[in-house]
Wavefront OBJ file of the C-alpha trace (Angstrom):
o trace
v -0.154 0.294 -0.118
v 0.947 3.765 -1.132
v -0.223 6.951 -0.601
v -0.502 8.135 -4.076
v 1.599 11.432 -4.975
v 1.791 13.813 -7.829
v -0.944 15.453 -7.507
v -3.268 16.996 -10.025
v -5.570 19.267 -8.709
v -8.830 20.499 -9.875
v -12.487 22.652 -8.558
v -15.741 22.808 -8.970
v -18.398 25.446 -8.362
v -21.105 24.574 -6.528
v -24.832 26.306 -6.448
v -23.252 28.956 -3.902
v -20.123 29.720 -5.819
v -18.219 28.123 -3.095
v -14.627 26.252 -4.438
v -14.410 21.925 -3.916
v -11.366 21.016 -4.340
v -10.051 17.841 -5.338
v -6.275 16.303 -5.767
v -6.089 13.380 -8.017
v -3.188 11.940 -9.151
v -0.944 12.305 -12.347
v -1.601 8.328 -13.064
v -5.153 9.257 -13.772
v -8.544 10.679 -12.609
v -8.523 8.315 -9.668
v -10.081 10.311 -6.797
v -7.407 10.975 -3.482
v -8.663 14.146 -1.869
v -11.359 15.978 -0.979
v -11.484 19.645 0.828
v -13.793 22.939 0.892
v -12.745 25.864 1.755
v -9.621 24.389 3.961
v -11.945 21.565 5.486
v -10.911 17.906 4.381
v -13.855 16.018 3.426
v -12.437 12.918 2.904
v -8.935 11.684 1.744
v -8.345 8.393 0.095
v -5.633 5.727 -0.174
v -5.168 3.836 -3.284
v -3.320 0.428 -4.311
v -0.456 0.073 -7.355
v -3.781 -1.048 -9.910
v -5.489 2.514 -7.994
v -8.270 0.634 -6.389
v -9.184 2.143 -3.224
v -8.159 0.554 -0.362
v -8.609 3.323 2.413
v -10.728 5.870 3.096
v -10.912 8.571 5.858
v -14.591 9.883 6.645
v -14.397 11.904 9.979
v -13.685 10.058 12.541
v -14.076 6.774 11.097
v -11.266 4.512 9.325
v -12.924 2.182 6.455
v -10.215 -0.469 5.217
v -10.945 -2.050 1.795
v -9.149 -5.818 0.834
v -10.094 -7.496 -2.572
v -9.732 -11.186 -3.366
v -6.622 -12.730 -5.944
v -9.784 -12.259 -8.813
v -9.723 -8.762 -7.846
v -13.705 -8.450 -6.471
v -14.364 -7.029 -3.047
v -13.975 -9.400 -0.341
v -14.066 -7.807 3.323
v -14.546 -3.850 3.939
v -13.428 -3.091 7.945
v -14.538 0.042 10.160
v -12.730 1.426 12.626
v -12.489 4.822 15.109
v -9.118 6.810 13.677
v -7.499 6.905 17.178
v -8.332 3.368 17.903
v -5.106 1.080 17.340
v -5.677 -1.867 14.309
v -5.079 -4.809 16.206
v -8.630 -3.548 18.101
v -11.873 -5.591 16.695
v -13.396 -3.441 14.374
v -16.476 -1.294 14.677
v -18.121 -3.252 11.603
v -16.552 -6.054 9.297
v -18.485 -6.916 6.503
v -17.247 -10.217 4.146
v -18.487 -10.769 0.688
v -18.707 -14.299 -1.050
v -19.166 -15.262 -4.600
v -20.250 -17.586 -6.909
v -18.187 -18.943 -10.022
v -19.682 -16.158 -12.140
v -19.265 -13.363 -9.879
v -22.324 -13.110 -7.985
v -22.907 -11.536 -4.767
v -24.072 -14.685 -3.084
v -23.322 -13.530 0.860
v -22.374 -10.441 2.981
v -21.573 -11.834 6.327
v -21.671 -8.536 9.000
v -19.837 -8.877 12.704
v -20.376 -5.750 14.516
v -18.363 -5.385 17.585
v -20.936 -4.240 20.677
v -19.110 -1.667 22.515
v -19.453 2.406 22.635
v -17.503 4.614 20.224
v -15.985 8.130 20.434
v -15.829 8.276 24.394
v -20.118 8.113 23.967
v -21.420 5.854 26.629
v -24.042 3.495 25.314
v -27.724 4.551 26.771
v -31.116 4.143 25.912
v -31.191 6.918 24.136
v -28.449 6.505 21.404
v -28.712 3.238 20.571
v -29.450 3.708 17.871
v -27.010 6.012 16.644
v -23.741 4.466 17.471
v -22.840 2.674 14.483
v -22.074 -0.621 14.341
v -24.897 -2.068 16.734
v -27.816 -3.859 16.230
v -30.482 -2.447 17.855
v -32.045 -3.508 20.854
v -28.450 -5.364 22.135
v -26.893 -4.005 24.855
v -23.402 -2.777 24.966
v -21.756 -6.332 26.383
v -18.220 -6.246 24.951
v -19.379 -9.106 22.563
v -19.722 -8.972 18.267
v -22.505 -10.344 17.120
v -23.391 -11.431 13.393
v -25.924 -10.782 10.653
v -25.850 -12.040 7.242
v -27.593 -11.421 3.856
v -27.537 -14.368 1.818
v -28.638 -13.986 -2.598
v -29.674 -16.993 -4.384
v -29.780 -16.590 -8.445
v -31.472 -18.808 -11.457
v -29.285 -19.441 -14.798
v -29.766 -16.247 -16.002
v -28.376 -14.160 -12.747
v -31.838 -12.949 -11.849
v -31.849 -12.327 -8.158
v -34.444 -15.553 -6.785
v -33.973 -15.293 -3.094
v -32.875 -12.801 -0.410
v -32.389 -13.802 3.511
v -30.949 -11.622 5.809
v -30.497 -12.888 9.550
v -29.864 -10.618 12.518
v -29.313 -11.843 15.892
v -32.210 -14.195 17.330
v -33.905 -11.679 19.111
v -34.120 -9.257 15.732
v -35.718 -11.678 13.707
v -34.772 -12.140 9.447
v -36.516 -11.279 6.780
v -36.877 -13.099 3.361
v -38.087 -12.595 -0.027
v -38.458 -15.246 -2.478
v -38.785 -13.809 -6.733
v -40.024 -15.022 -9.538
v -39.868 -13.662 -13.082
v -41.608 -14.100 -16.445
v -39.054 -15.137 -19.507
v -38.715 -11.150 -20.485
v -37.745 -10.690 -16.381
v -41.074 -9.204 -15.476
v -41.730 -9.919 -11.807
v -44.860 -11.655 -10.613
v -46.553 -12.794 -8.097
v -47.438 -16.542 -7.667
v -46.830 -19.553 -9.643
v -48.057 -18.204 -12.896
v -48.511 -14.955 -14.566
v -52.043 -15.122 -16.101
v -52.092 -12.577 -18.024
v -51.227 -9.742 -15.271
v -48.477 -9.148 -17.744
v -48.976 -7.924 -21.215
v -46.594 -6.366 -23.543
v -43.530 -6.355 -20.640
v -45.937 -3.987 -18.765
v -46.654 -5.410 -15.454
v -50.884 -4.991 -14.775
v -51.187 -6.993 -11.265
v -48.312 -6.971 -8.458
v -49.111 -7.864 -5.167
v -51.717 -5.131 -3.802
v -50.901 -2.790 -6.734
v -52.639 -2.472 -9.970
v -51.130 -0.314 -13.162
v -52.548 1.469 -15.989
v -50.327 2.446 -19.214
v -51.041 5.058 -21.956
v -50.694 4.127 -25.686
v -47.368 5.502 -25.682
v -46.727 2.443 -23.319
v -46.178 5.324 -19.893
v -47.670 4.206 -16.679
v -50.557 6.688 -16.256
v -52.042 5.079 -12.829
v -51.213 3.139 -9.971
v -53.259 1.921 -7.418
v -51.948 0.771 -4.367
v -54.049 -1.004 -1.738
v -57.660 -0.166 -1.431
v -57.057 3.194 -0.126
v -54.418 4.996 -2.506
v -54.208 6.076 -6.266
v -51.995 7.862 -8.455
v -52.548 9.488 -11.511
v -49.278 10.512 -13.932
v -49.267 13.214 -16.459
v -46.356 13.732 -19.124
v -45.193 15.798 -21.547
v -44.871 16.725 -25.451
v -40.957 15.180 -24.295
v -42.335 11.887 -22.776
v -41.675 13.513 -19.090
v -43.394 13.138 -15.785
v -44.261 16.248 -15.239
v -46.998 15.682 -12.497
v -48.598 13.263 -10.194
v -52.036 13.316 -8.526
v -52.310 11.464 -5.983
v -55.655 10.639 -3.758
v -56.054 8.609 -0.306
v -58.858 8.569 1.609
v -59.492 12.279 2.373
v -56.670 13.734 1.380
v -55.025 15.006 -1.626
v -52.227 15.661 -3.143
v -50.096 17.703 -6.663
v -46.971 17.021 -7.126
v -45.191 18.806 -9.585
v -42.082 18.780 -11.558
v -40.215 21.209 -14.002
v -36.820 20.478 -16.484
v -34.151 22.533 -17.976
v -33.354 22.209 -21.727
v -31.645 18.919 -21.386
v -33.712 17.619 -19.681
v -32.747 17.462 -16.096
v -35.097 17.718 -13.431
v -35.057 21.280 -11.469
v -37.715 21.444 -8.705
v -40.156 19.605 -7.517
v -43.545 21.220 -6.186
v -45.970 19.498 -3.448
v -49.329 20.661 -3.078
v -51.908 19.887 -0.658
v -55.338 19.445 -1.334
v -56.618 22.855 -3.646
v -53.947 24.858 -1.979
v -52.440 27.384 -4.741
v -49.078 27.342 -3.080
v -46.850 24.416 -2.828
v -46.844 23.071 1.120
v -42.445 22.243 -0.059
v -40.396 22.873 -2.331
v -36.990 21.110 -3.661
v -34.264 22.705 -6.103
v -31.743 20.525 -7.750
v -28.798 21.968 -9.439
v -26.528 19.533 -11.548
v -22.625 19.198 -12.277
v -23.433 17.717 -15.761
v -25.670 14.818 -15.536
v -24.909 13.821 -11.829
v -27.080 15.383 -9.076
v -24.757 18.392 -7.495
v -26.898 20.024 -4.949
v -30.461 19.924 -3.839
v -32.015 22.912 -1.594
v -35.337 21.637 0.215
v -37.155 24.444 2.202
v -34.138 26.897 1.792
v -31.332 23.815 3.022
v -29.272 23.336 1.112
v -27.270 19.727 0.819
v -24.614 19.219 -1.718
v -23.546 15.837 -2.859
v -19.900 14.535 -3.050
v -19.188 11.196 -5.406
v -16.778 8.677 -4.897
v -14.738 9.266 -7.904
v -14.839 11.955 -11.481
v -17.881 10.114 -13.366
v -19.408 7.807 -10.949
v -22.195 8.099 -9.512
v -21.720 6.376 -5.625
v -22.066 8.741 -3.422
v -19.096 9.819 -0.995
v -20.261 12.991 1.063
v -22.999 15.457 1.641
v -22.408 18.674 2.988
v -25.535 20.679 4.787
v -25.798 24.226 5.308
v -25.338 27.750 4.665
v -21.337 28.415 4.108
v -19.794 29.094 7.730
v -22.166 27.003 9.299
v -21.588 23.427 7.377
v -21.966 19.928 8.469
v -20.656 17.119 6.592
v -22.044 13.705 6.504
v -20.113 10.424 5.395
v -21.868 7.778 3.326
v -21.677 4.339 3.926
v -22.253 1.863 0.705
v -23.114 -1.710 -0.223
v -21.792 -3.294 -3.249
v -23.721 -1.442 -5.520
v -23.444 1.609 -4.271
v -26.642 2.452 -2.392
v -26.338 3.249 0.764
v -27.004 2.309 3.772
v -26.044 4.521 6.556
v -25.123 8.136 7.104
v -22.189 8.902 9.788
v -21.424 12.262 11.450
v -17.948 13.856 11.851
v -17.636 12.194 15.136
v -18.644 8.783 13.408
v -22.165 8.702 15.214
v -25.018 7.878 12.850
v -27.730 9.936 11.992
v -29.510 7.955 9.263
v -29.776 4.222 8.016
v -32.045 1.767 6.029
v -32.676 -1.294 5.267
v -34.261 -2.420 2.039
v -35.721 -5.073 -0.296
v -34.451 -6.524 -2.994
v -35.634 -4.332 -5.270
v -35.031 -1.366 -3.824
v -37.634 -0.921 -1.609
v -37.673 1.081 1.603
v -38.094 -1.992 4.152
v -36.515 -0.025 7.962
v -35.457 3.772 8.035
v -34.077 5.190 10.913
v -32.645 8.970 10.888
v -32.450 11.274 14.392
v -35.480 14.045 14.493
v -32.975 17.112 13.059
v -34.450 18.938 9.951
v -32.686 17.955 7.291
v -31.543 14.452 8.270
v -33.565 12.209 5.891
v -31.460 10.715 3.403
v -32.873 10.301 -0.239
v -30.127 9.169 -2.684
v -30.777 5.025 -3.570
v -29.324 3.064 -6.299
v -26.756 4.354 -8.451
v -27.882 8.364 -10.125
v -31.623 7.702 -7.658
v -33.454 10.116 -6.064
v -36.150 9.338 -3.545
v -39.814 11.004 -4.082
v -41.047 10.588 -0.674
v -44.468 11.445 -1.443
v -44.878 9.130 -4.387
v -42.436 6.374 -3.661
v -40.783 6.351 -6.685
v -36.786 6.847 -7.527
v -35.972 9.656 -9.792
v -33.320 8.151 -12.838
v -32.812 11.326 -14.836
v -34.075 9.984 -17.677
v -37.032 8.221 -16.306
v -38.141 7.259 -12.794
v -38.253 3.570 -11.477
v -40.597 2.143 -9.396
v -39.188 -0.214 -6.857
v -42.041 -2.024 -6.086
v -41.625 -3.878 -8.763
v -38.119 -3.419 -9.968
v -38.711 -1.634 -13.291
v -39.097 1.667 -14.645
v -41.911 3.403 -15.205
v -41.485 4.507 -18.590
v -39.935 2.335 -21.942
v -36.200 2.990 -22.147
v -36.281 6.426 -24.656
v -33.278 5.337 -26.682
v -35.595 2.422 -27.778
v -34.651 -0.967 -28.993
v -30.832 -0.369 -28.009
v -32.269 -0.354 -24.546
v -32.948 -4.440 -25.211
v -35.988 -6.328 -25.517
v -37.628 -5.640 -21.884
v -37.859 -1.280 -22.179
v -38.580 -0.946 -18.683
v -36.225 -3.775 -17.593
v -33.517 -2.568 -15.073
v -31.170 -5.214 -14.639
v -30.833 -9.237 -13.838
v -30.108 -7.731 -10.125
v -29.345 -5.147 -8.004
v -26.752 -6.494 -6.298
v -24.021 -5.685 -9.574
v -25.948 -4.286 -12.084
v -26.284 0.074 -12.357
v -28.475 1.990 -14.180
v -27.560 6.002 -13.090
v -28.907 7.252 -16.416
v -32.426 5.404 -16.533
v -30.450 4.420 -20.418
v -28.987 1.506 -20.369
v -27.895 -0.594 -17.335
v -24.493 -2.266 -16.918
v -22.602 -4.840 -15.112
v -19.945 -3.603 -12.525
v -16.952 -5.537 -13.339
v -14.652 -7.654 -10.791
v -13.308 -4.839 -9.202
v -16.878 -2.929 -8.695
v -16.104 -0.252 -11.038
v -18.198 0.473 -14.051
v -17.077 -0.111 -17.701
v -17.161 3.629 -18.247
v -14.820 4.299 -15.219
v -12.683 1.373 -15.482
v -12.105 3.063 -19.190
v -11.586 6.156 -17.879
v -9.290 5.607 -15.465
v -6.778 4.327 -18.261
v -7.015 7.367 -20.623
v -4.038 9.254 -18.348
v -2.249 5.905 -17.725
v 1.526 5.570 -19.217
v 1.619 2.384 -21.448
v 3.770 0.598 -18.572
v 1.134 1.128 -15.737
v -1.342 0.642 -17.876
v -0.621 -2.703 -19.762
v -0.283 -4.487 -16.395
v -3.389 -2.753 -15.492
v -5.413 -3.655 -18.388
v -4.169 -7.280 -18.366
v -5.056 -8.049 -14.769
v -8.907 -7.075 -15.240
v -9.334 -9.005 -18.540
v -7.673 -11.654 -16.511
v -10.472 -11.352 -14.202
v -13.229 -11.393 -16.770
v -11.971 -14.592 -18.234
v -12.222 -16.309 -15.123
v -15.356 -15.117 -14.145
v -16.271 -16.348 -17.812
v -14.670 -19.717 -17.985
v -12.521 -17.961 -21.344
v -9.332 -20.018 -21.863
v -6.192 -18.317 -23.170
v -5.863 -19.455 -27.343
v -2.236 -20.366 -26.681
v -1.381 -21.656 -30.498
v -3.310 -18.546 -31.939
v -1.258 -16.666 -29.862
v 2.078 -17.711 -31.215
v 0.734 -17.412 -34.731
v -0.126 -13.566 -34.596
v 3.489 -12.184 -32.592
v 2.340 -12.936 -28.850
v -0.757 -11.234 -28.753
v -2.797 -12.045 -25.688
v -6.003 -14.299 -27.230
v -9.310 -16.135 -24.968
v -11.937 -17.696 -26.539
v -14.795 -18.710 -24.908
v -15.732 -21.846 -27.326
v -16.847 -19.250 -30.297
v -14.956 -16.752 -30.514
v -11.525 -15.178 -29.982
v -11.310 -12.063 -28.098
v -8.042 -10.231 -28.752
v -7.085 -7.855 -25.874
v -6.881 -4.230 -26.571
v -4.845 -3.176 -23.743
v -4.509 0.665 -25.209
v -8.479 0.897 -25.101
v -9.220 -1.336 -21.915
v -11.384 -3.857 -24.116
v -11.413 -6.967 -26.232
v -11.459 -7.269 -30.453
v -13.793 -10.152 -31.194
v -12.604 -12.823 -33.941
v -14.401 -15.520 -35.612
v -12.553 -18.455 -35.193
v -12.877 -19.975 -38.563
v -11.465 -17.348 -40.940
v -9.661 -14.609 -38.113
v -11.968 -12.369 -39.072
v -12.549 -9.179 -36.731
v -15.810 -8.651 -36.050
v -15.913 -5.186 -33.869
v -14.531 -4.733 -30.175
v -16.113 -5.507 -26.715
v -16.095 -3.969 -23.545
v -15.140 -6.195 -20.799
v -18.541 -6.506 -19.781
v -18.804 -8.472 -23.404
v -21.012 -5.242 -24.341
v -20.577 -4.639 -28.501
v -19.223 -1.606 -29.217
v -21.216 0.539 -31.951
v -19.344 1.177 -35.030
v -15.944 -0.617 -34.500
v -16.321 -3.242 -37.018
v -12.444 -2.593 -38.684
v -12.726 -4.328 -42.442
v -9.767 -3.089 -43.507
v -8.091 -6.800 -41.652
v -5.900 -4.648 -39.849
v -7.326 -6.507 -36.441
v -7.464 -9.684 -38.064
v -5.803 -12.608 -36.793
v -3.876 -15.674 -38.151
v -6.012 -18.759 -36.928
v -3.959 -21.397 -39.021
l 1 2 3 4 5 6 7 8 9 10 11 12 13 14 15 16 17 18 19 20 21 22 23 24 25 26 27 28 29 30 31 32 33 34 35 36 37 38 39 40 41 42 43 44 45 46 47 48 49 50 51 52 53 54 55 56 57 58 59 60 61 62 63 64 65 66 67 68 69 70 71 72 73 74 75 76 77 78 79 80 81 82 83 84 85 86 87 88 89 90 91 92 93 94 95 96 97 98 99 100 101 102 103 104 105 106 107 108 109 110 111 112 113 114 115 116 117 118 119 120 121 122 123 124 125 126 127 128 129 130 131 132 133 134 135 136 137 138 139 140 141 142 143 144 145 146 147 148 149 150 151 152 153 154 155 156 157 158 159 160 161 162 163 164 165 166 167 168 169 170 171 172 173 174 175 176 177 178 179 180 181 182 183 184 185 186 187 188 189 190 191 192 193 194 195 196 197 198 199 200 201 202 203 204 205 206 207 208 209 210 211 212 213 214 215 216 217 218 219 220 221 222 223 224 225 226 227 228 229 230 231 232 233 234 235 236 237 238 239 240 241 242 243 244 245 246 247 248 249 250 251 252 253 254 255 256 257 258 259 260 261 262 263 264 265 266 267 268 269 270 271 272 273 274 275 276 277 278 279 280 281 282 283 284 285 286 287 288 289 290 291 292 293 294 295 296 297 298 299 300 301 302 303 304 305 306 307 308 309 310 311 312 313 314 315 316 317 318 319 320 321 322 323 324 325 326 327 328 329 330 331 332 333 334 335 336 337 338 339 340 341 342 343 344 345 346 347 348 349 350 351 352 353 354 355 356 357 358 359 360 361 362 363 364 365 366 367 368 369 370 371 372 373 374 375 376 377 378 379 380 381 382 383 384 385 386 387 388 389 390 391 392 393 394 395 396 397 398 399 400 401 402 403 404 405 406 407 408 409 410 411 412 413 414 415 416 417 418 419 420 421 422 423 424 425 426 427 428 429 430 431 432 433 434 435 436 437 438 439 440 441 442 443 444 445 446 447 448 449 450 451 452 453 454 455 456 457 458 459 460 461 462 463 464 465 466 467 468 469 470 471 472 473 474 475 476 477 478 479 480 481 482 483 484 485 486 487 488 489 490 491 492 493 494 495 496 497 498 499 500 501 502 503 504 505 506 507 508 509 510 511 512 513 514 515 516 517 518 519 520 521 522 523 524 525 526 527 528 529 530 531 532 533 534 535 536
């Protein structure tokens, strides 16, 4: 382990014109440090492959380990002032199957007060590393989350367990051949044209464009959806008993949501209003009833939240995100290491259990990467679409059309390792937790001497996860180029761009490029023969 040096600095302005300074490395756009007007927000250390191994968040240190395949294997959480040999406050161990699917998370929490805060009934909830309702005995307790998958990597079961006194949560999920969730053992007309009409106690209706137009929840709540000419959701009218609400959304010319206003009953003035400010296609800041919250992310181009800065200049409070493998926030802590918010979720992102302290603004609304929870409706805003966690799918067809796949409402096979930050195109995380775009961006500024071993290491991980073998004979015929095969095609490694050249096995003809997730790169076919291989 070493601390990266030779930093490069860049700055961005938040919506209040306050500078946020970031330090990176000349080796590439890997975030090293973030500070705001001289105040440290985060400090990160990375290994020789530029993977994060240590994160400093206020009073807490998070150490990360990887297995021989480059997959995240363990996270441990310590107080900074406590010696490393002392048991961590929290330890998470990750287990995978042969296809790199996450099958288990083992959570160990040491039951002791931290940072000189004695355990009391009043603060049991906001001591990090504690199962609720467990006394501070100095012992450790274990919980786990276990996941089951079908042959196409769809999550079929989730089993969460905690100490016996805290119970367990079990989910079983069924899918039709197109990947739509359905309740029971037969579809029985509940899904038509990939549009779910009935799921559990929910009833759905769609307009002629395939957009969700009505949702009924139980027997007392109904929601109606209105869209503009660009297929953007602009208003939700909902009724529950005698209470009526109208939630209105406004967008900028780039399609980014810039405001949300909530009207109760027939009021002409909103009861609350939230403004949203953007940095590119990432949410930079929200201002809710005059209270600003600035978001900081884990890396350049990443949608995984790292920290949140609340308050106006001169009176800011910094909070730190603790996320799961897919970047879903599970806990928010302050600079003392005290929990101010935590949440548990069902398999597809619906909140199952949530707690936050009673101070204003301590709610936390970020969900899957790129998603923002609208608490009024239960939907997640996902930049170019809305996502419904009740049924694990989008409410509108994919704006990119058939390029989005055969099921235009589909989020992905499973939410443990697949992300869709913009609501446009899902992608699976690589074995080290990065998305393909993050991996390719990280190569951009690496010199060849560093880039080539990084790409080869990732290619070996991908090959092992897909049971590819090295085509040694073909490698000898082509001056030692690195070539893999799945028995149907050859995959010649492109160490410059971090991709594979897909090759016909019989004739050696170039068929185009694929990324590290073997997704085709558009317009990458080279008919000139320059990238063909000799195969005999």
